[in-house]
C-alpha positions as CSV (number, residue, x, y, z in Angstrom):
1,M,-0.1,0.0,0.0
2,N,2.8,2.4,1.0
3,G,4.6,1.6,-2.2
4,H,1.7,2.3,-4.2
5,L,1.5,5.8,-2.5
6,N,5.2,6.4,-3.0
7,R,5.0,5.6,-6.7
8,Q,2.0,8.0,-7.1
9,K,3.9,10.7,-5.5
10,A,7.0,10.2,-7.7
11,G,4.6,10.5,-10.7
12,R,3.0,13.7,-9.7
13,N,6.7,15.3,-9.0
14,W,7.7,14.2,-12.4
15,I,4.6,16.2,-13.8
16,R,5.1,19.2,-11.7
17,V,8.9,19.7,-13.1
18,P,7.9,20.4,-16.5
19,A,5.0,22.4,-15.5
20,A,7.3,24.5,-13.4
21,I,10.1,24.9,-16.4
22,L,7.1,25.8,-19.0
23,M,5.8,28.6,-16.4
24,A,9.3,30.0,-16.1
25,V,9.6,30.2,-19.8
26,I,6.4,31.9,-20.5
27,L,7.3,34.3,-17.4
28,V,10.5,35.3,-19.0
29,F,8.8,36.1,-22.6
30,A,6.3,38.1,-20.9
31,F,9.0,40.2,-19.1
32,C,10.8,40.6,-22.3
33,S,7.9,41.8,-24.2
34,C,6.9,44.3,-21.4
35,A,10.5,45.6,-21.4
36,K,10.5,45.9,-25.3
37,H,7.4,47.8,-25.3
38,G,8.4,50.2,-22.5
39,Y,11.8,50.7,-24.5
40,Y,9.8,52.0,-27.5
41,D,7.4,53.9,-25.6
42,H,10.3,55.7,-24.0
43,L,11.6,56.5,-27.5
44,S,8.2,57.7,-28.4
45,D,8.0,59.9,-25.4
46,S,11.7,61.3,-26.1
47,G,10.8,62.0,-29.7
48,Y,13.5,59.7,-31.2
49,N,11.2,57.9,-33.4
50,N,10.4,61.1,-35.2
51,E,13.9,61.6,-36.3
52,P,14.3,61.3,-40.1
53,G,14.8,57.7,-41.2
54,F,13.8,56.2,-38.1
55,S,11.2,53.3,-38.3
56,H,9.6,50.4,-36.4
57,G,9.9,48.0,-39.0
58,N,7.2,49.5,-41.6
59,T,8.6,52.1,-44.0
60,S,6.4,53.7,-46.6
61,E,7.8,54.0,-50.1
62,F,7.5,57.7,-49.8
63,E,9.7,57.9,-46.8
64,Q,13.5,58.4,-47.5
65,P,15.8,56.7,-44.9
66,Q,18.6,59.1,-43.4
67,S,21.4,57.3,-45.2
68,A,19.7,58.2,-48.5
69,Q,19.1,61.9,-47.6
70,E,22.9,62.1,-46.5
71,G,24.0,60.6,-49.7
72,S,21.7,62.8,-51.5
73,E,23.0,65.8,-49.5
74,A,26.7,64.9,-50.2
75,K,25.9,64.6,-54.1
76,V,24.9,68.1,-54.0
77,N,28.0,69.3,-52.4
78,E,30.2,67.4,-54.7
79,K,33.5,69.2,-55.8
80,L,33.9,68.4,-59.4
81,I,36.5,70.2,-61.4
82,K,35.9,70.2,-65.0
83,E,38.4,71.0,-67.8
84,V,38.1,70.8,-71.4
85,D,40.7,70.7,-74.3
86,I,39.5,72.0,-77.6
87,A,41.7,72.3,-80.8
88,A,39.9,74.1,-83.6
89,E,40.4,75.8,-87.0
90,T,38.9,78.8,-88.9
91,L,39.0,80.3,-92.3
92,N,38.8,84.1,-91.0
93,F,40.9,84.4,-87.7
94,D,40.0,87.7,-86.5
95,E,36.2,87.1,-86.8
96,A,36.4,83.8,-84.9
97,K,38.8,85.5,-82.0
98,N,36.2,88.1,-81.6
99,D,33.5,85.7,-81.7
100,I,35.2,83.6,-78.9
101,L,35.8,86.8,-76.8
102,E,32.1,87.8,-77.1
103,Q,31.1,84.2,-76.0
104,V,33.4,84.2,-73.1
105,S,32.0,87.7,-71.9
106,K,28.4,86.5,-72.5
107,A,29.1,83.3,-70.3
108,G,30.3,85.6,-67.4
109,G,33.6,84.0,-67.8
110,Y,37.2,85.5,-68.5
111,I,40.4,84.7,-70.1
112,S,43.5,84.0,-67.7
113,N,46.0,83.6,-70.3
114,S,46.3,83.8,-74.1
115,K,49.0,83.8,-76.8
116,I,48.7,84.6,-80.5
117,S,51.6,83.9,-82.9
118,G,52.2,84.0,-86.8
119,G,50.3,86.7,-88.9
120,E,53.7,88.2,-90.3
121,R,53.1,89.6,-93.8
122,L,56.2,89.3,-95.8
123,E,56.9,90.7,-99.3
124,Y,56.2,87.5,-101.1
125,S,54.7,85.0,-98.6
126,K,52.2,84.9,-95.7
127,T,52.2,82.9,-92.4
128,L,49.1,81.6,-90.9
129,R,48.2,82.8,-87.4
130,S,47.3,80.7,-84.4
131,A,46.0,81.5,-81.0
132,E,45.9,79.7,-77.4
133,F,43.5,80.8,-74.9
134,E,43.2,79.6,-71.3
135,I,39.3,80.3,-70.6
136,R,37.6,80.3,-67.2
137,I,33.7,79.7,-67.3
138,P,31.3,79.4,-64.7
139,Q,30.6,75.6,-64.5
140,E,26.8,76.3,-64.9
141,N,27.4,77.9,-68.1
142,L,29.9,75.7,-69.5
143,S,27.8,73.4,-72.0
144,E,26.1,76.4,-73.3
145,F,29.4,78.1,-74.0
146,L,30.8,75.0,-75.9
147,K,27.6,74.9,-77.8
148,E,27.9,78.6,-79.1
149,V,31.6,78.5,-79.6
150,G,31.1,75.0,-81.6
151,G,29.0,76.7,-83.8
152,R,31.6,79.5,-84.8
153,I,34.7,77.4,-85.4
154,N,35.5,74.1,-86.8
155,I,36.2,71.9,-83.7
156,Y,38.2,68.7,-84.9
157,S,39.4,67.5,-81.4
158,S,37.7,67.7,-78.1
159,Q,38.3,66.1,-74.7
160,E,36.7,66.9,-71.4
161,R,38.2,65.9,-67.9
162,V,36.3,65.8,-64.7
163,T,38.3,65.5,-61.4
164,D,36.4,64.5,-58.2
165,A,37.9,66.6,-55.4
166,T,35.2,66.0,-52.9
167,E,37.1,63.7,-50.5
168,T,40.1,65.9,-50.6
169,Y,38.1,69.1,-50.1
170,Y,36.5,67.6,-47.0
171,D,39.4,65.9,-45.7
172,I,41.1,69.6,-45.9
173,Q,37.9,71.0,-44.2
174,A,38.3,68.5,-41.3
175,R,41.8,69.3,-40.8
176,L,41.0,72.9,-40.8
177,D,38.4,72.4,-38.1
178,T,40.8,70.6,-36.1
179,L,43.3,73.4,-36.6
180,N,41.0,76.0,-35.5
181,S,40.1,74.1,-32.3
182,K,43.8,73.8,-31.7
183,K,44.3,77.4,-32.3
184,T,41.4,78.5,-29.8
185,A,42.9,76.0,-27.2
186,L,46.5,77.4,-27.6
187,T,45.0,81.1,-27.5
188,E,43.2,80.3,-24.1
189,M,46.6,78.6,-22.7
190,L,48.6,81.6,-23.8
191,E,46.3,83.8,-22.0
192,K,46.6,81.9,-18.8
193,A,50.2,81.1,-19.2
194,E,52.7,83.0,-16.7
195,D,56.1,81.4,-17.3
196,V,58.1,83.0,-20.0
197,S,59.5,79.5,-21.5
198,Q,56.1,78.2,-21.5
199,I,54.7,81.3,-23.2
200,I,57.3,81.1,-25.9
201,D,56.6,77.4,-26.5
202,I,52.8,78.1,-26.8
203,Q,53.5,81.1,-29.3
204,D,55.6,79.0,-31.2
205,K,52.9,76.4,-31.6
206,L,50.4,79.0,-32.1
207,Y,52.3,80.5,-35.0
208,D,52.8,77.0,-36.7
209,T,49.1,76.5,-36.2
210,I,47.9,79.8,-37.8
211,A,50.2,79.2,-40.7
212,D,48.8,75.6,-41.1
213,I,45.3,77.5,-41.1
214,E,46.1,79.7,-43.9
215,A,48.1,77.1,-46.2
216,Y,44.7,74.7,-45.8
217,T,42.3,77.8,-46.4
218,A,44.3,78.7,-49.5
219,R,44.1,75.1,-50.8
220,L,40.2,75.1,-50.2
221,K,40.0,78.5,-52.1
222,V,41.9,77.1,-55.0
223,I,39.4,74.0,-55.4
224,D,36.5,76.4,-54.8
225,S,37.6,78.5,-57.7
226,K,38.2,75.7,-59.9
227,V,34.9,74.0,-59.2
228,A,33.0,77.4,-59.6
229,Y,34.8,78.1,-62.9
230,S,35.6,75.3,-65.4
231,T,38.8,75.7,-67.5
232,V,38.8,75.6,-71.2
233,Y,42.2,75.2,-73.0
234,L,41.3,76.5,-76.8
235,K,43.9,76.2,-79.7
236,L,42.5,78.0,-82.7
237,N,44.6,77.7,-85.9
238,E,44.1,79.7,-89.1
239,V,43.7,77.5,-92.2
240,E,42.8,77.9,-95.8
241,V,41.0,74.4,-96.1
242,Y,39.0,72.9,-93.0
243,T,40.5,69.6,-91.8
244,Q,38.1,66.7,-92.8
245,T,37.0,65.0,-89.6
246,E,34.7,62.4,-91.2
247,E,35.9,59.6,-93.3
248,E,36.3,60.1,-97.0
249,S,35.7,58.1,-100.0
250,F,38.6,57.2,-102.4
251,G,37.0,59.4,-105.2
252,T,36.9,62.3,-102.6
253,R,40.3,61.8,-101.5
254,I,41.3,62.0,-105.0
255,A,39.6,65.1,-105.7
256,N,40.7,66.7,-102.6
257,S,44.3,65.6,-103.3
258,F,44.1,67.1,-106.7
259,R,42.4,70.3,-105.6
260,N,45.2,70.6,-102.8
261,G,47.9,70.2,-105.4
262,W,46.6,72.6,-107.6
263,A,46.0,75.2,-104.9
264,A,49.6,74.6,-104.0
265,F,50.9,75.1,-107.3
266,V,48.8,78.4,-107.9
267,D,49.9,79.7,-104.4
268,G,53.6,78.9,-105.2
269,W,53.3,80.5,-108.7
270,K,51.8,83.5,-107.0
271,D,54.5,83.8,-104.4
272,F,57.4,83.2,-107.0
273,T,55.7,86.2,-109.2
274,V,55.6,88.4,-106.2
275,W,58.9,87.6,-105.3
276,F,60.5,88.0,-108.7
277,V,58.8,91.5,-108.9
278,G,60.1,92.5,-105.9
279,A,63.8,91.1,-106.5
280,L,63.6,92.7,-110.3
281,P,65.6,95.8,-109.4
282,G,68.3,93.9,-107.6
283,L,68.4,91.5,-110.5
284,L,68.7,94.3,-113.1
285,L,71.6,95.9,-111.2
286,F,73.3,92.4,-111.0
287,A,72.9,92.1,-114.8
288,A,74.4,95.4,-115.4
289,F,77.2,94.7,-113.0
290,V,77.8,91.3,-114.9
291,V,77.5,93.2,-118.3
292,A,79.9,95.7,-117.2
293,A,82.5,93.0,-115.8
294,I,82.3,91.5,-119.0
295,F,83.2,94.5,-121.1
296,I,86.0,95.5,-118.8
297,L,87.5,91.9,-119.1
298,R,87.2,91.8,-122.6
299,A,88.9,95.1,-122.9
300,I,91.6,94.1,-120.7
301,V,92.3,90.8,-122.4
302,K,92.4,92.8,-126.0
303,K,94.9,95.3,-124.5
304,S,97.0,92.6,-123.2
305,N,96.7,90.6,-126.4
306,K,98.1,93.8,-128.3
307,K,101.1,94.3,-126.2
308,A,101.9,90.6,-126.5
309,A,101.7,91.1,-130.3
310,E,103.9,94.5,-130.2
311,R,106.5,92.8,-128.2
312,A,106.4,89.5,-130.4
313,E,106.9,91.9,-133.6
314,A,109.6,93.8,-132.1
315,A,111.4,90.5,-131.1
316,R,111.0,89.3,-134.7
317,A,112.3,92.6,-136.0
318,E,115.4,92.5,-133.5
319,A,116.0,89.1,-134.6
320,A,116.1,89.8,-138.2
321,R,118.3,93.0,-137.6
322,R,120.8,90.6,-135.8
323,Q,120.8,88.1,-138.7
324,Q,121.6,90.9,-141.3
325,E,124.5,92.2,-139.2
326,E,125.9,88.7,-138.9
327,Y,125.5,88.2,-142.6
328,Q,127.4,91.4,-143.5
329,R,130.1,90.5,-140.8
330,Q,130.6,87.2,-142.8
331,I,130.6,88.9,-146.2
332,Q,133.5,91.2,-145.1
333,S,135.5,88.4,-143.4
334,N,135.3,86.7,-146.9
335,G,136.3,89.6,-149.0
């Protein structure tokens, strides 16, 4: 009987242990759930869940996460430096140059550097002119400027470069902020310093910090200037025939070659004619000098030949006289 009761108690104990464990797990989950709701309620009361990009798990398609907003803001503040290289040619150099200057002024830009060469007009030839411009154009007006200039000159080569200076710019900005904080701290330390050696040491560090601030500030200004004003390097050549930028057919190449050859022949003949007319006075003087020299040489030669003939005649006469004297001496000696 007692054994039967003991087995019943043991069975009830095995049932109570799993029930107790299950009850403990339920209590733990309930506590965690209450704590979680209390934490979010605290955030709600503190206003954190109203921050941009904060969500409890359900984000509307019209809501923009904070990371996306920061990326958009960073894109707006990108520091892009644009540079354009242009090689062009024109048949009318003066008109093209004036058009370029007009478009630069219209776009709100300026020419930072320019060089014009050639154009010497010689007596019998001519040299074609060329110009090199370094132009600064506001970045927002760059596309319109290139479009307007391209309609007035023949551009046969163009290249655009974009340099992203964003990382460099904000790295310098961060260093500049640190240096400004350091400057403020050193200034405060200098006001409180009493020892002479300490004052001198703080002043040296303060001067070095100010120099670094000025250097970094100058670098930021250079980047800002290059970002605000794009640089266009334009080389303009004066030509008589435009360079063909499109692929030509065989027949067109032959026709162009013949036309260019004929044009070169005509230009060469014109240049020779101009040269000959310009050199004609000198050629006439040279011809007169040659003719005079010939006459003088002939006179000298003629006179020289005459003297030689006279000397030869005198020599023959002297030989005849001596022969006659010798003949008479022989007759006298025989007689």
